N, C-alpha and C positions, 0 to 999 in steps of 0.2 A: 504494500500500500504506500500511499504518499505520506511523507513526514512533513513536519512544519519547516517553514523557511528559516534560515539562520542569517541574520544580518550582522555583519561586522563593521563597526564604524571606526575608522582610524583615529588615533589620538595623537595630538601634537606633543612632541617631546622637547625638541630644541632645533635650532638651525645649526648647520655646519658650514665652515668656510671651505670653499672648494676652489682649487686652482685650475680652472679650465679656460681655454680660449674659445669664446663663442664665435670667433672668426675662423679658426683653423680646425676645430673639433667637429666631427659629425654629430648629429642628434644621438645616434647610437653610442658613440664614445662618451658624450656628455652624460647620457643616462647611466651608462655603466659606472662612470666616475661618481655620479650622485649616489647611486646605490651603494658603492663600496665605501664612500665617505660616511654614509649613515651607519653602515655596519661597523666600521672602524670606531665610530663615536659611541656606539651602543654600550650600555652597561654589561658587565660580564654576565653571560647566560641569556641575554636578550637578542643576540645576533641573528637568531633564526626568525624572530618576530618583527624586527625593525626593518623598515624600508623607507625609501624616499617618497615624498608626496607626489601624486600625479597633478599635472597642471589643472586638469578639470576639477579635481578635489579642492585645490586652492581657489580657483575661479568661483566655484559654487559654495565654498565654505562648508564642505561636508566633513571637515576634520574637527573632532571634539577638542576643545581647548585652544584652537587656533587664535592667535591674537588678532584684534581688530586692525591693528596697524603693524607695519614692519618696523620694529624698533632697532633692528640691526643697522650697522654702518655699510651694509652691502645689499645688493638686490637679491631677492628670493626668486628662484626658478624651480619649476616642477618638471616631472617626467613627461615625455611624449606618450601618447599622441596629444594633439591640441596644444603643442608647445610652440608652433611656428608663429612668429611675429611678422613685422613688416619686412618687405623685400630688402635685402642688403647684398649688393653685387660683390662685395669683398669677402663675404662669408662663404665657406666651402659648401654650406647647406643652401645658399642662395637667400637665406632669410635671417633676421634677428630672432632671438629667443624671447618669448613672452616673459615678463618679469614684473615683480612688485618692487618698486624703488624704495630705498631707505626713507623712512618716515611716511611712506604712502599707505593708504588703506588697502587691505587685502580683500578684494572681491572682483567680480568679472567686469565691472565698469571702470575700475582703476588700473587695470593691467596695462603695461606699456608694451 
């Protein structure tokens, strides 16, 4: 028979500083670096449950405990899909990456 649906709502833990070049790294490379940086910053024993936030989760604010504004001194980016920003001819991907700038509101209308 059918069983009940299980919904898992991601919870915000913290941001991590990530050294990527959004001009020379592909979306796949950036996503891999985001995932690894999150796992590296996880508390001992949490590595299997920690992951980077998807751009769509940030846009729609579906992450429990996500701050209203980006209080970091750096921009926040999420995983693809839905990560492509404006066209940028110098970027290997051909586009900028959507982000929430330092001090900016974190929601779909404030994304850069």
